C-alpha positions as a LaTeX table, in Angstrom:
\begin{tabular}{lrrr}
\hline
Residue & $x$ (\AA) & $y$ (\AA) & $z$ (\AA) \\
\hline
Unk1 & 24.74 & $-23.42$ & $-51.69$ \\
Unk2 & 27.22 & $-24.75$ & $-49.14$ \\
Unk3 & 26.15 & $-26.73$ & $-46.12$ \\
Unk4 & 27.05 & $-24.70$ & $-43.00$ \\
Unk5 & 26.01 & $-27.36$ & $-40.51$ \\
Unk6 & 28.84 & $-29.59$ & $-39.37$ \\
Unk7 & 28.49 & $-33.30$ & $-39.66$ \\
Unk8 & 28.75 & $-35.18$ & $-36.37$ \\
Unk9 & 32.04 & $-36.70$ & $-37.53$ \\
Unk10 & 33.53 & $-33.19$ & $-37.98$ \\
Unk11 & 33.02 & $-32.14$ & $-34.34$ \\
Unk12 & 36.12 & $-32.22$ & $-32.15$ \\
Unk13 & 34.92 & $-33.53$ & $-28.78$ \\
Unk14 & 38.17 & $-32.48$ & $-27.08$ \\
Unk15 & 37.44 & $-28.84$ & $-27.94$ \\
Unk16 & 34.06 & $-28.67$ & $-26.17$ \\
Unk17 & 34.23 & $-26.68$ & $-22.94$ \\
Unk18 & 32.17 & $-27.40$ & $-19.87$ \\
Unk19 & 28.75 & $-25.74$ & $-19.60$ \\
Unk20 & 28.72 & $-22.35$ & $-17.91$ \\
Unk21 & 26.14 & $-20.00$ & $-16.51$ \\
Unk22 & 25.45 & $-16.78$ & $-18.40$ \\
Unk23 & 27.85 & $-14.04$ & $-17.37$ \\
Unk24 & 27.85 & $-10.29$ & $-17.21$ \\
Unk25 & 30.49 & $-7.70$ & $-16.44$ \\
Unk26 & 30.81 & $-5.74$ & $-13.21$ \\
Unk27 & 32.76 & $-2.50$ & $-12.95$ \\
Unk28 & 34.52 & $-1.79$ & $-9.67$ \\
Unk29 & 36.93 & 0.86 & $-8.49$ \\
Unk30 & 39.80 & 0.51 & $-6.05$ \\
Unk31 & 40.68 & 3.50 & $-3.87$ \\
Unk32 & 43.49 & 4.22 & $-1.43$ \\
Unk33 & 46.51 & 3.49 & $-3.62$ \\
Unk34 & 49.13 & 6.21 & $-4.14$ \\
Unk35 & 49.55 & 7.37 & $-7.74$ \\
Unk36 & 53.32 & 7.74 & $-7.47$ \\
Unk37 & 55.60 & 4.89 & $-6.41$ \\
Unk38 & 58.64 & 5.18 & $-4.15$ \\
Unk39 & 60.86 & 5.57 & $-7.21$ \\
Unk40 & 58.89 & 8.65 & $-8.30$ \\
Unk41 & 57.18 & 7.12 & $-11.35$ \\
Unk42 & 53.44 & 6.65 & $-11.61$ \\
Unk43 & 51.86 & 3.29 & $-10.84$ \\
Unk44 & 51.22 & 1.05 & $-13.85$ \\
Unk45 & 48.51 & $-1.44$ & $-14.79$ \\
Unk46 & 51.01 & $-4.31$ & $-14.73$ \\
Unk47 & 51.95 & $-3.49$ & $-11.13$ \\
Unk48 & 48.28 & $-3.51$ & $-10.13$ \\
Unk49 & 47.71 & $-6.82$ & $-11.95$ \\
Unk50 & 50.57 & $-8.39$ & $-10.00$ \\
Unk51 & 49.06 & $-7.17$ & $-6.72$ \\
Unk52 & 45.61 & $-8.49$ & $-7.69$ \\
Unk53 & 47.09 & $-11.93$ & $-8.45$ \\
Unk54 & 48.50 & $-12.13$ & $-4.91$ \\
Unk55 & 45.49 & $-10.83$ & $-2.95$ \\
Unk56 & 43.22 & $-13.63$ & $-1.73$ \\
Unk57 & 40.04 & $-11.59$ & $-2.37$ \\
Unk58 & 40.62 & $-11.93$ & $-6.13$ \\
Unk59 & 41.22 & $-15.71$ & $-6.24$ \\
Unk60 & 38.02 & $-16.50$ & $-8.19$ \\
Unk61 & 37.97 & $-13.25$ & $-10.18$ \\
Unk62 & 38.66 & $-13.00$ & $-13.90$ \\
Unk63 & 39.34 & $-9.61$ & $-15.47$ \\
Unk64 & 37.06 & $-8.89$ & $-18.43$ \\
Unk65 & 39.28 & $-6.12$ & $-19.83$ \\
Unk66 & 42.43 & $-4.21$ & $-19.02$ \\
Unk67 & 42.70 & $-2.11$ & $-15.87$ \\
Unk68 & 42.50 & 1.67 & $-15.93$ \\
Unk69 & 44.66 & 3.69 & $-13.55$ \\
Unk70 & 43.86 & 7.38 & $-13.26$ \\
Unk71 & 44.80 & 10.15 & $-10.87$ \\
Unk72 & 41.97 & 10.93 & $-8.42$ \\
Unk73 & 42.26 & 14.66 & $-9.18$ \\
Unk74 & 44.93 & 16.87 & $-10.76$ \\
Unk75 & 46.43 & 17.89 & $-7.39$ \\
Unk76 & 45.91 & 14.55 & $-5.63$ \\
Unk77 & 48.63 & 11.98 & $-5.00$ \\
Unk78 & 46.12 & 9.08 & $-4.95$ \\
Unk79 & 45.01 & 6.83 & $-7.80$ \\
Unk80 & 41.66 & 5.35 & $-8.75$ \\
Unk81 & 41.86 & 1.93 & $-10.38$ \\
Unk82 & 38.91 & 0.81 & $-12.46$ \\
Unk83 & 38.53 & $-2.93$ & $-12.96$ \\
Unk84 & 36.07 & $-4.80$ & $-15.12$ \\
Unk85 & 35.40 & $-8.39$ & $-13.97$ \\
Unk86 & 33.38 & $-11.31$ & $-15.28$ \\
Unk87 & 30.51 & $-11.88$ & $-12.91$ \\
Unk88 & 27.25 & $-13.80$ & $-12.65$ \\
Unk89 & 24.15 & $-12.04$ & $-13.90$ \\
Unk90 & 23.07 & $-11.17$ & $-10.36$ \\
Unk91 & 26.50 & $-9.70$ & $-9.48$ \\
Unk92 & 27.51 & $-12.21$ & $-6.79$ \\
Unk93 & 31.26 & $-11.72$ & $-7.22$ \\
Unk94 & 31.02 & $-7.92$ & $-7.20$ \\
Unk95 & 28.82 & $-7.97$ & $-4.08$ \\
Unk96 & 31.47 & $-10.05$ & $-2.33$ \\
Unk97 & 34.17 & $-7.49$ & $-3.18$ \\
Unk98 & 32.38 & $-4.20$ & $-2.50$ \\
Unk99 & 33.63 & $-2.40$ & 0.65 \\
Unk100 & 36.38 & $-4.99$ & 1.18 \\
Unk101 & 39.89 & $-3.80$ & 2.06 \\
Unk102 & 43.35 & $-5.18$ & 1.37 \\
Unk103 & 46.91 & $-4.01$ & 1.93 \\
Unk104 & 49.34 & $-2.81$ & $-0.68$ \\
Unk105 & 52.54 & $-2.19$ & 1.20 \\
Unk106 & 51.73 & 0.38 & 3.91 \\
Unk107 & 48.51 & 1.45 & 2.22 \\
Unk108 & 44.99 & 0.11 & 2.69 \\
Unk109 & 43.03 & $-0.14$ & $-0.54$ \\
Unk110 & 39.24 & $-0.28$ & $-0.57$ \\
Unk111 & 37.05 & $-1.70$ & $-3.34$ \\
\hline
\end{tabular}
């Protein structure tokens, strides 16, 4: 039977990350963004990611998965963006974002 426990000489000390608190995921939605852009095409996840990188509200936020952009309803011209972020177990980061607004061009988006 093989020994699955590493010897202390086999451990790479440069590869050990700093201790972290347990994390959970928080799901948020962003409203108030038009589904179609000025060029007539629909808004993409990469465009939303670029906006999120520039908005100061998201400075300490890490996305836990890819964004989801959907049309609010079949006849609506607005989008709903679903984001999944890494958060503390008590949801501190999500609580700081809920009901906050930011500008995207001429539009005001609300989380």
